[in-house]
C-alpha positions, 0 to 999 in steps of 0.5 A: 049148262047154257044160259037162259034165253034173253031175247031183245027185239030191236027195230032199225028205221031207214027212210029217205028224207025230205026238205021239211023237218016236220014231215020227216018227224011225222013220218018217223013217228009212224015208223016208230009205231010200226016197229012197236006194233011188231014188238020192237023194244029198242028202236034206233033212228038214222043219223040226223033223221029230221033233216036232209044231210046238210053237210054236203056243203058249207052254209052257216044258215044250216045252223038254224036246223039245230035244237037244244036237248031237251027240245021239241024233237025229244019231247015228241019222241019221249011221248012216242017211247012212252006210248010204245013202251020202247026205248028210242035212240034219237039222233039230233043236231044239238044246239048246246050253246051259241056257236057250239053244236054237236051231232048227238044221239039222245037215249030215251027210255021206255017210260019216256025219260031222257037217259042221256046223250052221246055226242059223236066223237069222230068228226069227218071232213071229206068231200060232201061230208063236211062235218067239221064245219058244223059239229064240235067233237063230242066231249062225253066219252063212250057211254053205256046206257042202262035201259029197261031192256038192257045195257046199250051203247051208241056211236054215230056213223064215222065212229064205226070205223074206229075199233077203240070206240067199239071196245070202250063201249063194250067194256062199259057193259053194252050188249048192243052197240047201235050206229045211227048212220048216214053213209053213201056214195057220190055219183062220180064213184064207179059202181065197183068202188061203191060195192067195195065201200059198202062191203068194207063198211059192213065188215068193219062193224061186224069185226067190232061184233066179233072182237067184243062179242056183242050185237051191232046194229047200224041204221043207215038212211036211204035215198038220193040227196043231191049227188049223194046216194045213201045206200041203206043196207041197215043191218044187225050182226050177232056176237060172231059177226053173222048178219041176222037181218039186213035192209034193202038199198032203195026203200024206207024200211023198218028192220026187225031182229031178235037179239039173244043177249044170253049169247054174249056170255056164251061167246065170250066163254068160247072166244075169251078175247077180253080175258086175254087182252094185254092191257099192260102193253097198250099204252102206245095207243095213246100216240098219234103215230109210232115213229 
């Protein structure tokens, strides 16, 4: 007998970003209202949504953009969550202490309460993505948050390439893994290369959905910032990896998708990857490389 349907409507917000953090917050609050009007119950914002993607260079003045948690942004979003009756995943440039900063995401429940933080675990250092200069690696591990509408996990951008992160998040009970993201391409890269990168980005995350029988939702920013064009294409994949919603590559958008959480149990009965895992054989994964 099939499980009863358990539909959770989610919303992903992708927008271009201006130089004014206050204007970006105001614009995002309007998008949250739009998502709530369309009955979204969990709303995910893009990585570092309040500011331009400042990691394109090394400039210590950018640390002034950080804020504590709780802080002004989480207070504003807590109010928005309470008014909307929706969970909000709020990426924050977190000022933890003097000289200690994280790329984080606050999870705010539908009553406006702060459920906790995820701190980005994998920190890249690539041309125009110099995040190691700014962010201390996360130290809270891979977490699941029990929200009003179900258990969810949050990972951030570069985390999306690591199957271990998705696996551990799924094993802790997440039915949906959200990936706030800021990914795009430099102007010097050929269009064919960019298309391959975009496809690989989506394939990797759809693979996490299949391997763990969970929903995966990636909220990416959009628009040009200096020589980097963020490619949008926020999307939601189901437990078989099928794309059930995808945004465009140029415009601000509120992407809405209905996730039937009962499909997780159904999928895991048919494709019992978690049952057949050989956990006794995996200790070598703790090694950096096997010589």
